[in-house]
N, C-alpha and C positions, 0 to 999 in steps of 0.2 A: 296575696301580696301585702307585705308589711306597710306600716304607715310611712316609714322612712323611704322605702323604695317608691311608693306612690308619689311622695313629694318630689323625689328626684326625677321621676318620669315627667311630672308636670313642669318642672324647671327646665328639663331638656326640651320639651315641646315649646315652652315660652322662648327659649334661646333660639330655636329654629325659626319661629315666627318672626322674632326681632331681626334675625339674620336676613331673612327674605325681604323684610320691609326696608332695611338699610341698603340691601343690594339692588333693589328695584330701580332706583334712579340710574345706577351705573349700567344696568342691563338695557334700560331704555336708551341711554346714550350710545351704547354699542350698536343697538339695532338701527338707530336713526343716522348714525355716521356713515352707513353704507347705502343711504337712500337719497334721492334728489330732494331739493328744498321743498318743492310742492308736496311731495308725499310725506315729508317730515311734518308739515303743517296739517295736512288733511287726514293722514293715517299714522299718527305717532306710535300706536301700539302694534302695527302690522309688521311682520317679518320682512326684511329686505329681499327683493327678488334676486339681487346679485351681491352676495356678501363680500366678494372680492373688490367691490367698488371702494371699500374703505382703504385698501392698499393703493388704489389709483389716486384717491384724494390725498393720502399721505405723501405719495411721491410728488404730486403737484405742489403741495404745501412746502415740502423741503426744498424744491427747486425753484420756487417762485421768488423772484428778486424783490418784489414789492412787500412780501411778508417778512423776509429776512429771518427765517426760522432758525437757521444755524447760528447767526450772530446773536439772536435773542437767547438761544439755548446757552451759548457760551457766557453771555452777560449774566443770565440767571445763575449759572454755576459759580461765576466769580463772586457775585453779590452774596449768594447764599453761603458759600464756603467762607468767604472773608468775614461776613457778619457773624456767623456762628462761632468762628475762631475767636473773634474779639469778645463776644459775649462770654464764652467759656473761660477765657484767660482772665478777663477783668472781674467778672462776677465771682469766680472761685476765690480769687485773692481777696476781694472785698469781703466776702462772707467769712473767710478764715480770720481776717483781722477783726471783724465785728464779733465773732464768737470768742476769740481769745482775749479781747480787750473788755474787761469787766468794769465798765463805767456807765454812768447814766447817758453820756453822750452817744456811746455806741448803741445802747438800747433805743435811744430816740431816733438815731439814723436808721436803724433796722426797721422801726415802726413806720418811718417815712417811706421806705422802699415798699413795705407791705401795703401801706395805704395807696401808693401809686398804682397798684394792680387794678384798683377799681376805677381809675380815672379813664374815661373814654377817649379814644384817639381823636374823635371829632372836636373835642374841647381844645386840644393843643396843636392841631395840624396847621392852622394858619400862623400862630406864634412860632411854630417850628420853622416854617418856610421863611418868615421874616427874620428869624434869628440866623439862619444859614446865609441869607442874603446880606445881613449886616456883617457877618464875618467876612464874606467875600469882599464887601466894600472896604473893610478895614485892611484886608490883605492887599487890595488894589492900591490904597493910599500908601501902603508901605512899599509899593513897587513890585509886588508879586502877582503873577498871573494865575495863581492856583485857584481852581474853582471847586466849589462844593455842590452847587445846584447843577444838575445835568451831568454829574460825574460819579464815579464809584465811591470816593471817600465820603461824600456827603450822605449818600443813602446808607452806607455802612455805619456811619456815626449815628444816624437816626435810628437804625435798627438796634444798635448797641444800647442806646438809651431806652427804647421801648421794651427790649428784652431783658433788661437788668432786673426789674422788680421781682418777677416770678422766678428768675434764675437764682437770684440771691436768696429768696425764700427757700427754694429747694436745697441749695448748697448749705444754707445755715442749719437746717434741720439735720442734714447728714453729718456735717462736721462736728456737731455736738456729741456724736457718738464715737468720734475718733479719739483714742486715748492720748491725752496730752503728754504722757510719759514718753511716748515716741519722740516727740519734738524736744523734750528736755534732754533725752539721751543724745539726740543729734547735736544740740547746742553744746553739751559737755564735750562731745568729740570734736568740736571746733567748727561746726557748720554755721554759716551765716544765716540770717533770717530768710533771705531769698532762696538759698540752697536747701534749707530745711523744708520750705514749702514745695519746691519743684522736685526734690529727690525723695522726700518722705511723705508729705501730705497729698500732693496732687495725684500720684499713682493710686492711692487708696480711694480717691474720689471717682474712679473709673465708672462704677455703676450709675451714680447720679449724673456724671458728665454725659453718659450715653443718653440718659433721659432728657437732659437739657438740650443736647444736640438734636434729638429727634423732634422734640416739641417746637423748638425754634426753627429748625430746618424746614419742617412742613409748613409752618406759618409764613416764613419768609419766601419760600418757593412759590406759594400760592397767592401771596399778597398782590393786590391790584392798586389800591388807593394810594399808598405811600410812594411806590415807584412812579405812578401817574403824576403825582405832584412834584416830587423831587427831581425826576429825570426829564420832565417836560422842558423843552427849550434847550436841551443839552445836545451833545453829539448824537448823530443819527444812529450810530452803532450801539449806543447804550439803551437797550430796550429789553425788558424781561418778557418771558413767555406769556403771562396773562395779558400784557399790553399787545402782544402779537395776535392773540386770540381776538381782542377787541377791534383789530384792524379790519375784520370781516363784517363789522356792524356799521352800516352807513345810515344816513338820515332816512333814506327811503327803501334801501335794500339790505336784507340780512341773509347771508349765505349760511344757512343753518347746517348744511352738510359739512362745509369746511370748518365752521365754528366747532362742531362736535368732534370732528376728526382732530383738529388742533388741540382741543381740550384733552382728548385721550393721549395724544403724543406728549402733552405737558404733564399728565399724571403718571405716565409709566416710570420715569426715573425715580420720583419720590416714593412710589409704591415699592419699587425694587429695594430702595434703601430701607424703607420701613420694614419689609419682610425680613431683611437680614438683621435688623437691630431691634425688632419688636420685643424680644425677650428681656432686653435691658430696661424697657419702660416700667413694667410692673416691678421688677427687682429694685430699680432705683427708687421708685415711689414708695414701696413698702419699707425698704431700708431707711429712707429718709424720714418717714413718718414714725417708725418705731424708735429710731435713735434720737 
């Protein structure tokens, strides 16, 4: 066996070991979702006696009025799709303007966005809630009953702000590789600035847009803390799936079988989306870094 083949063999073995390590928590969740709570606590590594119990738990969760799984699922879809659409639209335009505007101000603004990536959410979460409440009070003084806290627009606006730094960074690196001659030709043909972006530039950004969609979509779908803060005290039907999972956790009782089952039901949609779009992650990342 040559030296190169031996190295590839060890790399394959390492990849298999890492795969098993990363899949172990998911397998444990699947095993315990079909067991009673007492067995989950006492024998977490034992195989379930009745694997079909998972489907019974899932049917109970979907039809339980106190859990509101279906409304929570719909709310998660609305929040995720709306927030990701806002992030893609606003950050792609912002990155395009920053790349094509060769000034010190544009460079400073880009560096501010890049610097915001390292700011922890915990630092700004309370100022964020205070800011949204202040906007609500201002709108109330103006005679408008529009609400941000406890409603879709407020949390979408928050996600757009938190998702902008990384998304602009990715778009910025990709757009630098887009030939400016295409835009100049469109301008000569009479295209406005907006039409040049949406008809010429934006279709070229498809690979990196898919990367932005997947990264932000997985984060928003699985996020717990921000919906817990922004949606608290709002309408009862605005509740995401992670919050629905938390409804099984009481002060003295934790229904681990239902918690794990709801967790799996919440993971399935985003896993399906990831499997369909995963090839665009590496392609967009590589294209953005090279260009």
